[in-house]
N, C-alpha and C positions, 0 to 999 in steps of 0.2 A: 648432646655431647661426645656422638659417633663419628667418626673418623674418616673412617671408610667408608660409603650411603650400598656400598654392594653386597652381594649375596653373596657367601663364600659359595666355592665349586665342591667342595670337598665337605660333607657336614659330619663334623668333632665335640665330641663331650666335650669341655669347658672347664668347668665349674663340676669342683672335687666334691665328693658325695660329707663332705660338711657343711655344703654350702644351707642345705636342704633341710638338714640337721643338726646343726649348732646352735645352742643360742651365741657362744660369740660371736657366729658371722654372721645373726642377726640383730647383735646389737654393734656390727659394723654397719651393717644397712643403712642401720636407723639413723648413723651419727654422718655416713660416709656418701649414702644414695640417696634418701629419703629425706634430708636434711637439704638439699640440694637441688632435687626436681620438683615435679610439679604433680598435683594431684587432682582430680575433678572435686568442684566443691558444690555442683547447684547450675542452677537455670539463672539465664538472667533477668528474665522477667518474673521472678520472684523476689530483684530485689530491686525493682524497677521506680521507686517513689525515694526523694531522702529522707534516711534512718533509717530504709530497711534494709535489713542483714543476717545472713544466713553462717551458720558455723561449721567448718571443716576440721577431719583429723588428720595428717600424711604423716605418717610414719609416728612418732612421739609429741610431734607439735596440735598443742587447740588453734585452731587462728579463725577467725571473722573478717567475711567480706560484707562495706557496708558500703551504703548512695550517699556520697554530701550530697549538701546543699546545693556545690554546682555543677552536681548531677555525675561526678564520677564516682567510678568503683574505688577503695581502696581498701584493704588487707593489712589485718593487724593482730600479736599474736595474742592470743584472751584470755589474755592477763594483765594485773591495773599492779602500777610503775610500784605502788606502796610498799604494799605487804604480798600483793602476785596472788590477789583473789581473783578465782575467774574473771572475767569481767561480765558479761552478756548471756543468758541463757541455750542450752543446747536449744540448735533447731534455727528456727527463721521466726522473725518478728520487727515491730519502729523503734527505733528506741527514740522521736520526735528532732529534735535540734541535738542533746549530747549526751552523753554516755554516762552511764553514774555510778561508782563502784555501789553492791549492797553496801558493804562492811561498816565504810566509816564517808559516803557523799564523797568521793573523791570523783570531779566532774573533766573529763576530756571532749574536746569536741569532735566534732562528725572525719573528720578532717589526723582525729588523733590527739592535737596539739591538749597539753595541759589547761585545762583553764581555769580550776577552783582547784581550795583545798579548807577542806574547815581548818578554824582558828591557825591559820598562817600565822602570824603577826607574834598570838607568844608560844606557837611550840615548831613552827620553822621561818625560826626570825631569819635568816639568810638562802634559804630557801631557792634556787633558781627554778621556777615552771619550765622554762624554754627548753633545760634538761630533764628533764622527765616525762616527754611523749611516748605517746606507747611507741614500744616494737615494733616498726613498719617490716609488709610480708609484701611480697609479689603476686596481681592479679592480672589477671589476663583475659580475655572475649574467645571465642570464636564459637558461630554460628547457632549463639541463644546460650552453650556453655562456658561453663564460668570454675578456671585451674587457677590453684594457686601454689606457692611453694614457700616455706619456709623461712628463705633466705630473701632479702629484699632488694630492693633494684636488679631482682635475674631479667635476663631476657625473653620474654612471651615471645619470641618472632623468632630467637634460634630451637627456645625446643618447638615448635611446633613446624621446623624447615622445610620442607619442599609441600608436609601436606594439604596449604591454601590452595597449592594447582591441581589438587587429585580431584577428583568429579566429587564433593557430598550429596548424598543422597534426601534429602529430606529438611521440607522449614516447620519446628515445632509451634512454632504461629501460625502450621495452620489449620483450617477451625477439622478437614477430616480425617485429623490425628487426635483420638483421648487421651489423654495419659492414669490409664491403673491406680487410684488410690491408693492402693495393697502395694507396697513395696514388698519385692520378694524376699527375702534373708535368708540365708543358706550360713550354718556353721558346720564350713567343714573340718576333716581332720590333714588337710597336707600342707604343704609347704605351699604360699603362695605362689612358685616362681615354677610348681610343679605343674597347680591348678592355667597357669600364662601360658607354660611351653606346651602343656595339651591343646591349650584353643592352638597356637599355632602351628601345628603336626598335622600338616598331608597328607600326612602317609596313612591312616588313622579311621580317614575319614568313609572310606569304602568298608572299613575292616569293623571296628565298633558302632560305628553308624549302620550298619548295612541295611536293615530296614526304617531308621530313622528319618536318616538323609540321605541313601544309596550311593555313598560318592559323591566328587567326582575319583577316578583315578588316580596316583598321587603325580602324570603325568600330561590327567585333567583340571588343574588349579593350576595356580602361581599364588607367594605374597613379593610383595613387593617393596622392598626397602625404604621409605622418607626420611632419615635421619635417626632417629631411636625408634622410627617408630615402624608397623610394617601395615598392610591392604592388601586381602584377600579377594582373589576372581576366581571361579570357575570359566573352563578356558574349554567347554566342553564344546559348542558348537563352532566353529570356524571364524576366524576372522572377528570373534566376540565377545570380549571378559562380563562375564553373566555376574551377580549377584545371588545366587541364587545358585544350588547342584539343579538338575535335571531331573533328577528324582523329583526333590521337595516342588520344583514348578509342575509337574506333570501330578505329584498328590493337591499341590492345590486347584489345579484349574477343575479335577472329579467337582472335589467342596464346591462347586461353583462361589468361587470370592473373588471377588471384584479387584483390585489395582486402586492404589492409587493413587487416582489421575494426574497428578507429579510424577509419580515413581513410577511409568512406565514401561519407559523408554530403558534399555543398558548401557553400562558406560559408570557406571558410579559401583566400589564394591559391594559388597557382602559383610565387610568383617573389618575395622580399622583396628588395631592393636596401638592401641595409649602409652606409650611406655610411661611411667613400670605398672602399674596395675591399671585402668581401663581395655574396656572394647566396647567398643559400638557395634553392634548386630544389627544390620538394613536388611529388607528384602520387600519386596514391591505392596507387601496389604505388613508391614508393623515396621519401626524404628524402637531400639531397644538399649538399655546402655547397663552394664556391669561393672562396679565398683571392686577392687579388691581390697580388703581393709588386713593386713598382716595380722595377728594374734600374739604371733611366737612363733618358734623356728617352726611345730606339724601344725601349727592351725590358720587358717583364714580365716574373715567372715564377710559372701560376697555377699553384697547390697544390685539386686535388679532393678530396672525402673523401666515402663515398656507404655508404648504408644501404637495405638492398632483404633480402626475407626467402631463409633462406638456399640454398632451391633455383635462384633467379633468379639470386642472386648467382657460385651455381653452372654455370649455364647461361653468364654472360657470358662466361668463359674469361678472366678475367686482361687484365692491360696487354698482353702480348703483342699483340689482338687488336687492340687501341687505334692505328687509322692514326695513321703515323705516328710507330710506338712505337723507339725508338734502345738496341740492348742492349748495347749498351757504358757505357753517361749510363744507362741507366732510365728515361730523363723522353720525351717526345713533340718531334717538334720539324718547321714543315713538310717538311725541306730529307730527312725518310723518306718524305715519303709517296709510297707505291708507286703508284699511282692519282694520280686529278685529285677532289683535297680534295668537288666536283661531284657523284661518282660511288660516292663512298664510302658514304652514306645513314646518316651522323652528322654529325645536327647542330650537335654541340661542330666539329670538321672544320668545317663551312663558313661558320660566325661565324668561326674563327682565320683563317681563309683568306681572310674578308674584312675581318679587320679589317688584316690584312699589308698588304691592297693596298692597305686606308686611308695606313696608314703612311708606303710608297711614295711614295704620292699626293700625302701634305705636306712632301718635299722639294721639291720646284718653287713654285720662284718665282709663278708662275704659278696653282697651285694655291687656291681660293676656294670660297665655301659659296654655293650658290642660295636662291632660296626652300626654303623648308620647307613638311612637312605640317603644320601645327596639330591640334593635340586628345588628349585625353586616353589616345588609340591608337596616337598617329602620330607626330610627333617632336616634342611638347611638355614630352614626358618630360624632354628632353634639355639642353631651355634651362632646365629646373628643376632638375636637378644642377648645369650648367654654372654658374648665378646661388649653387647652395651652395658648389663650391670658390671663389666671385667673395668672397664672404663671409670667406673664409680671405684669398685670394692676388687685396687689392684692386689696381684700377689702380697705381700710381705717379705 
């Protein structure tokens, strides 16, 4: 939806404080932003066969994607047209040849058309099944990733903008990459935009992450805009756009890790910030997806999916080694940090720490934003992102 795809020359704060704290603003985002854009649903390989489905949450909308008998992917609102009951169970599964509501057994085809109504002649004599198919949504697939939108007939190509022209890092069907069985879930005490803005802030990399990412300097990294999205590169090496900071590359070399065969060359980005809530983070050694689910004006649920070589995945040790792991809920919470977050050696923990500090300061009437650091490797990407939000949620 972004009309001007150039990075702002001067970084400025566009969104008001209320955009990060107000229930009223949060409600507007649900209606005006999340109802009209796209969210990550899952992997195409998980809906490979006819009848395969997966559910997704985009804002306040519950949707599902299903593979039709004709091989096509379709998306629908997960609501029966009779009493509005949730049709398919949350998660993934296979519905066979039809979708049957568990409440009154109204039956829909994989194409969403209403096929059967029990006792129709006696109870619904003038009922038109053709007018009561499932509410359609939109679905799109890119590089094995499936996205959905609550809006029907929305253009996925328009959403992607120029992202297909950017070098993409990994093929998730490559046998070198093994998906971690455990999804990491963070329960964060911050607005989703606070966390997203932290992710695209190039100015903080050398300071907050001095001992984990080690930079780069604001003049040695760049965010490039592509429609509503942005892609990050390190520019520490002359004439080369790299996918990881030099400091990280040096640390990984000391560990004698071997890069993935297909991902050893430069050219692809290190972070693909897919508006509004999906972050694709890549390296020569791994691939991850971070999906933000706004749960309130001051809270966000972050789900992280990871892929890496089997040996490294085993060495990571699983969820219990993630700082803040709560074994009771299986989620990561700042309330369960056992050491100071800046002593964990984990850059994600450092980001959550600062994002939650930002959210607490936003509660103060004295909160204000001073002069920002301009530049595509500093804080201009925040201005670009905020303008994207404003395009959906304009001033009243």
